[in-house]
C-alpha positions as CSV (number, residue, x, y, z in Angstrom):
1,M,176.0,65.1,21.0
2,T,172.4,64.8,19.8
3,A,169.6,63.9,22.1
4,A,169.0,60.2,22.3
5,V,168.5,58.6,25.7
6,E,167.0,59.7,29.0
7,R,168.7,59.8,32.3
8,P,167.7,56.5,33.9
9,D,167.2,57.7,37.4
10,A,165.6,61.1,36.6
11,V,161.9,60.2,36.9
12,A,162.3,58.0,40.0
13,K,164.3,60.7,41.8
14,A,161.9,63.4,40.9
15,Q,159.0,61.4,42.2
16,G,160.8,60.2,45.3
17,R,160.8,56.5,44.3
18,F,164.5,56.1,43.8
19,S,166.1,53.6,46.2
20,Y,169.0,54.9,48.2
21,T,171.2,52.8,50.4
22,A,169.0,53.8,53.4
23,D,166.1,52.1,51.7
24,L,167.7,48.6,51.6
25,W,166.4,45.7,53.6
26,A,167.5,42.1,54.3
27,P,165.8,39.2,56.1
28,G,166.8,39.0,59.7
29,M,168.4,42.5,59.6
30,L,169.7,44.2,62.7
31,W,169.9,47.9,63.1
32,C,173.0,49.7,64.2
33,V,173.2,53.0,66.0
34,L,176.5,54.7,67.0
35,V,177.2,56.2,70.4
36,R,178.7,59.6,69.9
37,S,180.7,61.9,72.2
38,P,179.0,65.1,73.3
39,H,182.4,66.7,74.0
40,P,184.8,68.2,71.4
41,H,187.8,67.0,73.5
42,A,187.8,64.6,76.4
43,R,189.6,61.7,77.9
44,L,187.6,58.5,77.6
45,L,187.6,56.9,81.1
46,R,185.2,54.0,80.9
47,I,182.5,52.5,78.7
48,D,179.9,50.3,80.4
49,A,177.8,48.4,77.8
50,S,175.8,46.3,80.3
51,P,172.8,48.7,80.5
52,A,172.5,48.5,76.7
53,Y,172.3,44.7,76.8
54,A,169.3,45.1,79.2
55,V,167.3,46.6,76.4
56,P,165.2,43.9,74.7
57,G,166.4,43.0,71.2
58,V,170.0,44.0,71.6
59,H,172.5,41.5,70.1
60,A,175.9,43.2,70.3
61,V,177.8,46.3,71.4
62,V,181.2,47.1,70.0
63,T,183.9,49.4,71.4
64,A,187.5,50.1,70.4
65,A,188.6,47.3,72.7
66,D,186.8,44.8,70.4
67,L,188.5,45.9,67.2
68,P,192.0,45.1,65.9
69,A,194.8,47.4,67.0
70,E,195.0,48.5,63.3
71,A,191.4,49.9,63.3
72,Y,192.5,53.3,62.0
73,H,191.6,54.8,58.7
74,G,192.1,57.8,56.4
75,P,192.4,58.4,52.7
76,V,195.9,60.0,53.0
77,V,197.0,59.3,56.6
78,A,195.4,56.5,58.7
79,D,195.1,58.6,61.9
80,C,191.4,58.3,62.6
81,P,190.1,55.5,64.8
82,V,187.0,53.6,63.8
83,L,185.9,54.0,67.5
84,A,187.7,56.3,69.9
85,A,189.8,54.4,72.4
86,D,191.4,56.8,74.9
87,V,190.6,60.3,73.7
88,V,187.7,61.9,71.7
89,R,188.8,64.7,69.5
90,F,185.5,66.2,68.2
91,A,181.9,66.4,69.2
92,G,180.1,63.6,67.4
93,E,183.1,61.2,67.3
94,A,181.9,57.6,67.7
95,V,182.9,55.7,70.8
96,A,180.7,52.6,70.5
97,A,177.9,51.0,68.4
98,V,175.0,48.7,69.1
99,A,173.1,46.3,67.0
100,A,169.4,45.5,67.8
101,E,166.3,44.1,66.3
102,S,164.7,47.5,65.6
103,P,165.7,51.1,65.1
104,H,163.9,52.0,68.3
105,A,165.7,49.4,70.3
106,A,169.0,50.4,68.8
107,R,168.5,54.0,69.7
108,L,167.4,53.1,73.3
109,A,170.4,50.9,73.7
110,A,172.8,53.5,72.4
111,E,171.4,56.0,74.9
112,A,171.8,53.4,77.6
113,V,175.5,52.8,77.1
114,H,177.3,54.5,80.0
115,V,180.3,56.5,79.0
116,E,182.5,58.4,81.5
117,Y,184.5,61.3,80.1
118,E,187.0,63.7,81.5
119,P,186.5,66.9,79.5
120,L,189.7,68.5,78.2
121,E,190.3,72.0,76.9
122,A,189.1,72.1,73.3
123,S,191.1,73.9,70.6
124,L,188.5,75.2,68.1
125,D,190.4,78.1,66.6
126,P,192.9,76.9,63.9
127,E,195.4,79.6,64.8
128,H,195.8,77.9,68.3
129,A,197.2,74.9,66.5
130,F,200.6,76.5,66.2
131,A,201.3,77.2,69.8
132,G,198.8,74.9,71.5
133,A,199.5,71.5,73.0
134,P,199.4,68.6,70.5
135,L,195.9,67.2,70.0
136,H,197.2,63.9,68.5
137,P,200.5,62.0,68.6
138,D,201.0,63.1,65.0
139,G,201.0,66.8,66.0
140,N,198.8,69.7,65.0
141,I,200.0,70.4,61.5
142,F,198.7,68.2,58.7
143,R,200.8,70.0,56.0
144,H,202.6,73.3,55.6
145,L,203.4,74.3,52.1
146,A,205.9,77.2,51.7
147,L,205.6,78.4,48.1
148,R,208.3,80.7,46.8
149,H,208.2,81.9,43.2
150,G,210.2,84.4,41.3
151,R,212.0,87.5,42.6
152,P,210.8,91.0,43.6
153,V,210.4,93.4,40.7
154,Q,212.0,96.6,41.9
155,R,212.8,98.4,38.6
156,R,211.3,98.9,35.2
157,P,213.1,97.8,32.0
158,D,214.5,101.3,31.6
159,G,216.1,101.1,35.1
160,S,213.7,103.5,36.9
161,P,212.2,102.3,40.2
162,V,208.8,100.8,40.2
163,E,206.1,102.7,42.1
164,E,204.1,100.2,44.0
165,V,200.4,100.3,44.9
166,V,199.8,98.0,47.9
167,V,196.5,96.6,49.2
168,E,196.0,94.2,52.1
169,G,193.1,92.1,53.5
170,L,192.2,89.5,56.0
171,Y,189.5,87.1,55.0
172,D,187.5,84.4,56.7
173,I,185.3,81.7,55.3
174,E,183.1,79.3,57.3
175,A,182.9,75.5,56.8
176,Q,180.2,74.3,54.4
177,D,178.4,71.0,54.3
178,Q,177.6,69.1,51.1
179,A,174.0,68.5,52.2
180,N,173.7,65.4,50.1
181,P,170.1,64.3,49.3
182,A,170.9,61.0,51.0
183,T,173.2,60.8,54.0
184,D,175.7,57.9,54.6
185,A,174.2,54.4,55.0
186,A,175.5,50.8,54.9
187,L,174.1,47.3,54.9
188,A,176.5,44.4,55.7
189,L,175.6,40.8,54.8
190,P,177.6,37.9,56.3
191,C,178.5,35.3,53.7
192,A,178.8,31.5,54.0
193,D,182.5,31.7,53.2
194,G,183.2,33.9,56.2
195,G,183.4,37.1,54.1
196,I,181.2,40.2,54.2
197,E,179.2,41.7,51.4
198,L,178.8,45.4,52.1
199,H,176.2,47.6,50.3
200,A,177.2,51.2,51.0
201,S,177.1,54.8,50.1
202,T,180.6,54.8,48.8
203,Q,182.2,56.8,46.0
204,W,185.4,54.7,45.8
205,P,184.7,51.0,46.7
206,H,188.2,49.8,46.2
207,A,189.8,52.2,48.6
208,D,187.0,51.6,51.1
209,R,187.4,47.9,50.8
210,D,191.0,48.0,51.6
211,Q,190.6,50.3,54.6
212,V,187.6,48.4,56.1
213,A,189.3,45.1,55.7
214,Q,192.3,46.3,57.7
215,C,190.1,47.8,60.3
216,I,188.1,44.6,61.0
217,G,190.9,42.1,60.5
218,L,189.7,40.6,57.2
219,P,191.8,39.9,54.0
220,P,190.7,42.4,51.3
221,G,189.5,39.5,49.2
222,S,186.9,38.5,51.9
223,L,185.2,41.9,51.7
224,R,183.0,42.8,48.7
225,I,181.7,46.3,48.4
226,M,178.8,47.3,46.2
227,P,177.8,51.0,45.8
228,T,174.1,51.3,46.0
229,G,172.0,54.4,45.7
230,V,174.6,56.8,46.9
231,G,172.5,60.0,46.7
232,G,175.2,62.7,46.1
233,S,178.8,63.1,47.0
234,S,180.3,66.6,46.1
235,G,183.5,65.4,47.8
236,T,182.2,63.6,50.9
237,R,181.8,59.8,51.5
238,E,185.4,59.4,52.5
239,D,184.9,58.3,56.2
240,V,184.8,54.5,56.3
241,G,184.2,54.2,60.1
242,L,180.5,53.4,59.6
243,L,181.3,50.7,57.1
244,A,183.8,49.1,59.4
245,V,181.4,49.1,62.3
246,V,178.5,47.4,60.4
247,A,180.8,44.9,58.8
248,W,182.3,43.9,62.2
249,L,178.8,43.6,63.7
250,A,177.6,41.5,60.8
251,A,180.6,39.2,61.3
252,R,180.0,39.1,65.1
253,T,176.3,38.4,65.0
254,G,176.0,36.4,61.8
255,R,173.1,38.6,60.8
256,P,172.7,41.4,58.3
257,V,173.3,44.8,59.9
258,K,172.2,48.2,58.6
259,S,172.9,51.7,59.8
260,V,171.7,55.1,58.5
261,V,173.3,58.4,59.5
262,E,170.8,61.0,60.6
263,R,171.0,64.5,59.2
264,A,172.1,66.0,62.5
265,D,174.9,63.4,62.9
266,A,175.9,64.0,59.2
267,I,176.6,67.6,60.0
268,S,178.6,66.6,63.1
269,V,180.8,63.9,61.7
270,G,182.5,66.1,59.1
271,G,183.8,65.7,55.5
272,H,182.8,69.3,54.8
273,R,184.6,72.2,53.1
274,H,187.5,73.6,55.1
275,A,187.0,76.8,57.0
276,A,189.8,79.2,56.2
277,R,191.5,82.3,57.4
278,M,193.5,84.1,54.7
279,K,195.8,87.2,54.9
280,Y,196.8,88.7,51.5
281,T,199.0,91.4,50.3
282,H,198.9,92.4,46.6
283,R,201.5,94.7,45.0
284,A,201.0,96.3,41.5
285,D,202.6,99.0,39.5
286,S,200.8,102.2,38.5
287,N,199.6,100.6,35.3
288,G,197.9,97.7,37.1
289,R,200.5,95.0,36.4
290,L,200.8,92.7,39.3
291,L,204.2,92.7,40.9
292,A,203.8,90.3,43.9
293,V,201.4,88.5,46.0
294,E,202.0,87.4,49.6
295,A,199.6,85.2,51.4
296,Q,199.2,83.3,54.6
297,I,196.4,80.7,54.5
298,V,195.2,78.6,57.4
299,L,192.7,75.8,56.8
300,D,190.8,74.2,59.7
301,G,191.3,70.5,59.0
302,G,189.4,69.3,62.1
303,A,190.4,66.4,64.3
304,Y,191.8,64.1,61.7
305,A,193.8,64.4,58.4
306,T,191.3,63.0,55.9
307,M,192.1,64.9,52.7
308,S,193.7,68.0,54.2
309,P,197.2,67.4,52.8
310,E,195.9,67.1,49.3
311,V,193.7,70.2,49.6
312,V,196.8,72.2,50.6
313,G,198.5,70.8,47.4
314,R,195.5,71.8,45.3
315,L,195.2,75.4,46.6
316,A,199.0,76.0,46.0
317,G,198.4,76.5,42.3
318,C,195.3,78.6,42.9
319,A,196.4,80.8,45.7
320,T,197.3,83.8,43.5
321,G,194.4,83.3,41.1
322,P,194.3,83.1,37.3
323,Y,196.8,85.9,37.0
324,M,200.5,86.3,36.0
325,V,202.4,87.0,39.2
326,P,206.2,87.5,38.9
327,H,206.8,87.1,42.6
328,A,204.8,85.1,45.1
329,V,205.3,84.1,48.8
330,V,202.5,81.9,49.9
331,D,202.4,79.9,53.2
332,A,199.5,77.5,53.4
333,W,198.7,75.3,56.4
334,A,196.1,72.7,57.2
335,V,196.0,72.3,60.9
336,R,194.3,70.0,63.5
337,T,191.6,71.3,65.8
338,N,188.8,69.8,67.8
339,N,186.3,70.5,65.1
340,P,184.9,67.7,62.9
341,P,187.2,66.6,60.1
342,A,187.1,68.5,56.9
343,G,187.1,66.9,53.4
344,T,187.2,67.8,49.7
345,M,184.0,69.6,48.8
346,R,183.8,70.8,45.2
347,G,186.6,73.2,44.3
348,P,188.6,72.1,47.3
349,G,190.9,74.9,48.5
350,A,190.3,76.8,45.2
351,T,187.0,78.2,46.3
352,Q,188.3,79.6,49.5
353,V,191.3,81.3,48.1
354,C,189.2,82.7,45.1
355,F,187.1,84.6,47.6
356,A,190.2,86.2,49.0
357,Y,192.3,87.0,45.9
358,E,189.3,88.3,44.0
359,A,188.4,90.7,46.9
360,Q,192.0,91.8,46.7
361,M,191.7,92.5,42.9
362,D,188.7,94.7,43.5
363,K,190.6,96.6,46.3
364,L,193.5,97.0,43.9
365,A,191.3,98.3,41.1
366,A,189.8,100.8,43.5
367,A,193.2,102.0,44.6
368,L,194.4,102.4,41.0
369,G,191.1,104.0,39.9
370,M,190.8,101.2,37.3
371,D,187.9,99.2,36.1
372,P,188.0,95.8,37.9
373,V,187.4,93.9,34.7
374,E,190.2,95.7,32.9
375,L,192.6,95.0,35.8
376,R,191.8,91.3,35.6
377,L,192.2,91.2,31.9
378,R,195.5,93.0,32.1
379,N,196.9,90.2,34.3
380,A,195.1,87.1,33.1
381,L,196.9,83.9,32.5
382,S,196.8,82.4,29.0
383,Q,198.2,79.3,27.3
384,G,202.0,79.2,27.7
385,T,202.1,81.3,30.8
386,M,203.1,80.0,34.2
387,L,201.4,79.3,37.5
388,T,203.3,80.4,40.6
389,T,204.1,76.7,41.2
390,G,206.4,77.0,38.1
391,Q,204.2,74.8,36.0
392,V,203.7,76.1,32.4
393,L,200.1,75.9,31.2
394,E,200.5,73.8,28.1
395,G,196.7,73.3,27.7
396,P,193.9,75.8,27.3
397,A,193.9,78.7,29.8
398,P,191.1,81.0,28.6
399,A,190.8,83.2,31.7
400,G,190.6,86.4,29.7
401,E,188.2,85.1,27.2
402,L,185.8,83.8,29.8
403,L,185.8,87.1,31.7
404,R,185.1,89.1,28.5
405,A,182.2,86.8,27.8
406,V,180.5,87.4,31.1
407,A,181.4,91.1,31.1
408,E,179.8,91.6,27.6
409,A,176.7,89.5,28.3
410,P,173.4,91.4,28.6
411,Q,172.6,92.7,32.0
412,P,169.4,91.4,33.7
413,E,166.2,93.2,32.7
414,G,164.3,95.3,35.2
415,E,165.2,97.6,38.1
416,P,165.5,96.8,41.8
417,A,162.5,97.3,44.0
418,P,162.2,100.7,45.7
419,G,164.7,101.0,48.6
420,L,167.0,98.3,47.3
421,R,170.5,98.8,46.0
422,R,171.8,96.8,43.0
423,G,175.4,95.7,42.7
424,T,177.4,93.8,40.2
425,G,180.5,91.8,40.9
426,Y,183.0,89.7,38.9
427,A,185.2,86.8,39.7
428,V,187.5,84.4,37.9
429,G,188.7,81.1,39.3
430,L,190.8,78.2,38.4
431,V,191.0,74.7,39.9
432,P,193.4,71.7,39.3
433,L,191.6,68.6,37.9
434,L,192.3,64.9,38.4
435,G,194.8,63.5,40.9
436,I,197.7,65.8,41.7
437,E,201.3,65.6,42.7
438,G,202.1,62.2,41.2
439,A,198.8,60.4,41.7
440,D,198.4,57.5,39.3
441,D,195.0,58.3,37.9
442,S,193.7,55.7,35.4
443,A,190.4,54.1,34.4
444,A,189.4,51.0,32.4
445,A,186.1,50.0,30.8
446,T,184.7,47.1,28.8
447,V,181.9,47.4,26.2
448,R,180.2,44.3,25.0
449,L,177.8,44.0,22.1
450,D,175.6,40.9,22.2
451,H,172.9,40.6,19.4
452,G,172.1,44.3,19.5
453,V,172.3,44.7,23.3
454,V,175.2,46.7,24.6
455,T,176.5,46.4,28.2
456,V,179.2,48.6,29.7
457,T,181.3,47.5,32.6
458,C,183.4,49.9,34.7
459,A,184.0,50.7,38.4
460,A,183.0,54.3,38.2
461,V,180.3,55.0,40.8
462,E,177.2,56.9,39.9
463,V,176.8,59.4,42.8
464,G,174.1,61.5,41.2
465,Q,176.4,63.3,38.7
466,G,174.9,61.7,35.7
467,F,177.8,59.5,34.8
468,T,175.6,56.5,33.9
469,Y,173.6,58.7,31.6
470,L,176.8,60.0,29.9
471,V,178.1,56.5,29.3
472,R,174.8,55.5,27.6
473,R,175.0,58.6,25.4
474,I,178.5,57.8,24.4
475,V,177.6,54.3,23.4
476,H,174.6,55.5,21.5
477,E,176.7,58.0,19.5
478,V,179.5,55.6,18.7
479,L,177.6,52.4,17.9
480,G,174.2,53.8,17.0
481,V,172.3,51.5,19.4
482,P,169.2,52.9,21.0
483,D,170.5,52.4,24.5
484,A,172.9,50.5,26.7
485,I,173.0,48.7,30.0
486,V,175.6,50.0,32.5
487,L,176.4,47.2,35.0
488,P,176.7,48.1,38.7
489,A,180.1,49.2,39.9
490,G,181.9,47.2,42.6
491,T,185.2,45.8,43.9
492,A,185.0,42.9,41.4
493,L,186.1,45.3,38.7
494,P,189.4,47.3,38.3
495,S,189.4,50.5,40.2
496,A,188.3,53.7,38.5
497,G,189.1,56.0,41.4
498,P,186.7,58.3,43.2
499,P,184.4,60.8,41.4
500,G,185.2,64.5,41.5
501,V,187.7,66.9,40.0
502,G,186.7,65.7,36.6
503,R,188.0,62.1,37.0
504,H,185.1,60.2,35.5
505,T,184.3,62.7,32.7
506,M,188.0,62.9,31.6
507,L,189.2,59.3,32.2
508,T,186.4,56.8,32.6
509,A,184.2,58.2,30.0
510,S,187.2,58.3,27.6
511,A,187.8,54.6,28.4
512,V,184.2,53.8,27.5
513,D,184.5,55.8,24.3
514,Q,187.7,54.0,23.3
515,A,186.3,50.6,23.9
516,A,183.1,51.5,21.9
517,R,185.1,52.9,19.0
518,D,187.3,49.7,18.9
519,I,184.1,47.7,18.4
520,R,182.8,50.2,15.8
521,N,185.9,50.1,13.8
522,R,186.0,46.3,13.7
523,L,182.4,46.1,12.6
524,L,182.7,48.9,10.0
525,A,185.8,47.5,8.4
526,P,183.9,44.9,6.3
527,V,181.3,47.5,5.2
528,A,184.0,50.0,4.3
529,A,185.8,47.3,2.2
530,Q,182.7,46.7,0.2
531,Y,182.8,50.4,-0.9
532,G,186.6,50.6,-1.4
533,M,187.2,52.8,1.6
534,T,188.6,52.6,5.2
535,A,186.5,52.4,8.3
536,A,187.7,55.9,9.2
537,L,185.6,57.3,6.4
538,L,182.4,55.9,7.8
539,E,180.5,57.1,10.9
540,V,177.4,56.2,12.8
541,R,175.0,59.1,12.9
542,D,171.3,59.0,14.1
543,G,171.1,55.3,13.8
544,R,172.6,55.2,10.3
545,I,176.0,54.3,8.8
546,V,177.0,57.1,6.6
547,S,180.2,58.0,4.6
548,Y,181.9,61.4,4.3
549,D,180.6,61.8,0.7
550,G,177.1,60.6,1.4
551,L,177.3,57.7,-1.0
552,V,176.9,55.2,1.9
553,D,173.7,55.4,3.9
554,L,172.8,52.1,5.7
555,P,170.9,51.3,8.9
556,A,173.3,50.9,11.9
557,A,171.5,47.7,12.8
558,L,173.3,46.1,9.9
559,I,176.5,46.0,12.0
560,T,175.0,45.4,15.5
561,E,172.3,42.7,15.1
562,G,173.4,39.1,15.4
563,V,176.9,40.1,16.5
564,E,178.8,39.1,19.7
565,V,181.9,41.2,20.3
566,A,183.6,42.9,23.2
567,A,186.4,45.4,23.7
568,T,188.3,46.7,26.7
569,A,190.1,50.0,27.1
570,G,192.7,48.9,29.5
571,A,194.0,52.1,31.1
572,C,193.1,55.7,30.2
573,R,195.8,57.5,32.2
574,A,196.2,61.1,33.3
575,R,199.4,62.9,32.4
576,H,202.3,62.1,34.7
577,T,202.9,64.7,37.4
578,E,205.3,65.2,40.3
579,P,205.0,66.3,43.9
580,L,205.6,70.0,44.7
581,D,209.1,70.5,46.2
582,D,210.0,72.4,49.4
583,A,209.5,75.7,47.6
584,G,206.1,74.7,46.3
585,Q,207.4,74.3,42.7
586,G,206.7,71.5,40.3
587,D,204.7,70.1,37.5
588,A,201.9,68.9,39.9
589,Y,198.7,69.2,38.0
590,P,197.6,67.1,35.0
591,A,195.0,69.7,34.0
592,V,193.6,73.0,35.1
593,A,190.1,74.4,34.4
594,F,188.9,78.0,34.5
595,A,185.5,79.7,35.1
596,A,184.3,83.3,35.2
597,C,181.2,84.6,36.9
598,R,179.2,87.8,37.0
599,A,176.7,88.1,39.9
600,V,174.1,90.8,40.2
601,V,172.4,91.3,43.7
602,D,169.8,93.5,45.2
603,V,170.6,94.6,48.8
604,D,168.2,96.0,51.4
605,P,170.4,98.6,53.2
606,D,168.3,98.5,56.3
607,T,168.1,94.8,57.0
608,G,171.3,93.7,55.1
609,A,169.3,91.1,53.2
610,V,171.0,90.1,49.9
611,Q,169.0,88.6,46.9
612,V,170.9,87.2,44.0
613,V,169.0,88.3,40.9
614,D,171.3,87.1,38.1
615,V,174.3,84.8,37.7
616,T,176.1,84.6,34.3
617,G,179.0,82.3,33.8
618,A,181.5,81.2,31.2
619,Y,183.2,77.9,31.5
620,D,186.4,76.2,30.3
621,A,184.6,72.9,29.3
622,G,187.2,71.4,27.0
623,R,184.3,69.8,25.1
624,V,180.6,69.8,26.1
625,L,179.6,66.1,25.9
626,D,175.9,66.8,26.7
627,S,174.5,70.3,26.9
628,T,171.6,69.4,29.3
629,Q,173.9,67.7,31.8
630,A,176.5,70.4,31.5
631,L,174.0,73.1,32.4
632,A,172.7,70.9,35.3
633,R,176.3,70.7,36.7
634,V,176.7,74.4,36.5
635,E,173.3,75.1,38.1
636,G,174.1,72.9,41.0
637,A,177.5,74.5,41.4
638,V,175.9,78.0,41.4
639,A,173.4,77.0,44.1
640,M,176.2,75.6,46.2
641,G,178.2,78.8,45.7
642,I,175.3,81.0,46.7
643,G,174.8,79.0,49.8
644,L,178.4,79.5,50.8
645,A,178.2,83.2,50.1
646,L,174.9,84.0,51.9
647,T,173.4,81.4,54.3
648,E,175.4,78.2,55.0
649,D,177.2,78.6,58.4
650,L,178.2,75.1,59.6
651,A,179.5,76.5,62.9
652,A,176.1,77.9,63.8
653,A,174.5,74.6,62.8
654,R,176.7,72.7,65.2
655,L,175.7,75.0,68.0
656,H,172.0,75.3,67.3
657,G,171.2,72.3,65.2
658,P,170.4,71.9,61.5
659,V,167.6,74.5,61.8
660,A,170.3,77.2,62.0
661,W,171.8,76.1,58.7
662,A,169.9,77.4,55.7
663,Q,170.6,75.8,52.4
664,P,169.4,77.7,49.3
665,T,166.2,76.5,47.6
666,S,165.0,77.0,44.1
667,L,163.5,80.4,45.3
668,D,167.0,81.6,46.3
669,V,168.8,80.8,43.0
670,P,168.0,82.8,39.9
671,P,168.1,81.3,36.4
672,V,171.8,80.6,35.5
673,R,172.9,82.0,32.1
674,V,175.9,80.6,30.3
675,A,177.6,83.3,28.3
676,R,180.1,80.9,26.8
677,W,181.1,77.3,26.7
678,H,184.8,77.5,25.9
679,E,185.3,74.3,23.9
680,E,189.0,73.8,23.3
681,P,189.9,70.1,23.9
682,E,192.3,69.4,26.7
683,P,195.5,67.8,25.4
684,G,196.0,64.1,26.4
685,V,192.3,63.6,27.2
686,P,190.8,61.3,24.6
687,L,187.4,62.9,24.7
688,G,188.8,66.4,25.2
689,A,186.3,67.2,27.9
690,K,186.9,68.7,31.4
691,G,185.0,68.2,34.6
692,L,182.7,71.2,35.1
693,S,181.4,71.2,38.7
694,D,184.6,72.1,40.6
695,A,185.5,75.0,38.3
696,A,181.9,76.2,38.1
697,V,181.5,76.6,41.9
698,T,184.9,78.3,42.5
699,P,184.2,81.9,41.5
700,V,180.5,82.1,42.6
701,P,180.9,83.1,46.3
702,A,183.6,85.6,45.3
703,A,181.3,87.2,42.7
704,V,178.3,87.4,45.0
705,A,180.4,89.0,47.7
706,A,181.9,91.5,45.1
707,A,178.4,92.4,44.0
708,A,177.3,93.0,47.6
709,R,180.3,95.2,48.2
710,N,179.5,97.1,45.0
711,A,176.0,97.7,46.3
712,T,176.9,98.8,49.8
713,G,180.4,100.1,49.9
714,Q,181.2,97.7,52.8
715,E,184.4,95.7,52.9
716,L,182.6,92.3,53.7
717,P,185.7,90.2,54.4
718,S,183.9,87.1,55.7
719,L,181.5,84.4,54.3
720,P,178.7,83.8,54.6
721,L,177.6,87.5,54.4
722,R,175.8,88.2,57.6
723,P,173.0,90.8,57.4
724,R,174.4,92.9,60.2
725,T,177.7,93.3,58.3
726,V,176.0,94.0,55.0
727,A,173.9,96.7,56.7
728,G,177.0,98.2,58.1
729,R,176.2,97.5,61.8
730,R,178.8,96.8,64.4
731,M,179.1,93.1,65.1
732,G,178.4,92.0,68.7
733,T,178.5,88.3,69.2
734,G,179.7,87.5,65.7
735,L,176.3,86.1,64.7
């Protein structure tokens, strides 16, 4: 696409003038603060709200006893209470909430609520979930997937036995927080008809509406949700407990009620990337052909299910990597602990297992005396090959092409500073896109042209990913108008699903494109008839109507001014899929995207400090709809991957506060080079494009860790890379 429009929120966000949900205000507004448990596991004995009412300005205090019995929520399993009733299951779980005239009064009242706890033994290690006492009536296992694929390869085609080379490894990865620029916030407004209008940091208003309505005892039609200034998602925004509390308080008090989650609380309440422990065994023949992969993967799902069952389903197809594996035995569990609930951060499940299987591929290359790039190329998946879930890759699968592109890209210029060691590492990842295992993914959009002004209506939420910008670009390209108005999303429109895993790029943007093309074809038909041709032979380019042979060259305004017309693309649907069976087999993924990464690092062998000096990537984009936005998505993914690899330790942040959790800044992330955009349209996707962010982040931590291993010779089986480990010192406390 050619440059045409500017991203509408760019300047305001860069200058700090953009209004997020936390900036909203309403006349007569009350402030809500939640009372949170300091214990990771405790019996809730008594809550005395009377001291809170003694604080001037307090209007209401809500506990679980005030809510309907159905006040439980969860995107997959409704096992999470809006407010804990009998037991708290993680430190930071809400047990009550207050509404007061000012933030100060609300905080004082929240501190005044007297809560009696009986501390219970906390289960913080996910491996304890298998033999420990149940932490919840639903048990400790959210999902166990036992994948069994193929048969052992014991003999060569000539009948001779296969000589196996075997490598093993045990890998750990800590939880990572999304660190959105704006944390969760909500403003609830009571309506004259008894309903509630909820302005919230939501990524999927329809699902949130239905859950909140159930939790507070309202019909779904009486609750209207408007996404306002979300400020980032990256897989979070799935906990509707805050929304339910402010909506209930607004209904109770008859006043607008607002709540903003503080950064420290945001780290406590969850939604982050799953921490994982992964044991792998790889077997290959003497020529480097993979024979088998065995893996046991345990994800820490935290106290409640949230998206853990889906994450297990996603990682099933990624667990052995982008490689042809004749025989696979993979057991993956998501388990319950007394840690905060996990969520679906970019590349859910795929990023964790990529770190493990790529470390294994480097180990295997060393054992075989083979170049690690060559080993990967020898086993790379390609179009027509099969995942270990039994699904044939009918769409593009350019794992080998992407790896070659980064391997052949120029190395960074310059030498490391004296005393530093330079290392280079490679990784290739894959990630399932769209809804999986039978999810009904669809999107609709309406485009209206009214006397030269175009408006676009769809329910896709702009969470900072640039979707609104992309829609305006599409309309400009198709209709030749200078710009378009994208109306706010909300529950008054048909659902478009949540953002992430490519959904809005692949489906909603395609719906907008189809609706705009419908209008264009209708408007071009009379022009084409005048020249004895069909509308298909005309196109709108740079504000002009031109024909394939150049004989027609007219201003685009000829078909847009003075016209009133609208078109709706009713349902752009993802390809039908099916749930994985008891052996982890099935056609479960509508699409799969690949990415390759080469990382170059400089390591100080004395301190263990690691500096990333170069990241070069190649990406299975399907079709690049906008090069500037595509690079921005990749740059953000690389920054996120470097953070996971080097500095972001959520467990330490919970113990010592946000100050212990270091997110990369612009000084920590080198310029990102793209060796190749692999543009091969995805079948069944009208625009042919794939989502970039999930695939782009997946191989980055693995490549950075591989580069550090290359520089130091250390095994480095855990992320983030701790300086003591990188320097080869014995770990004491684990910090």
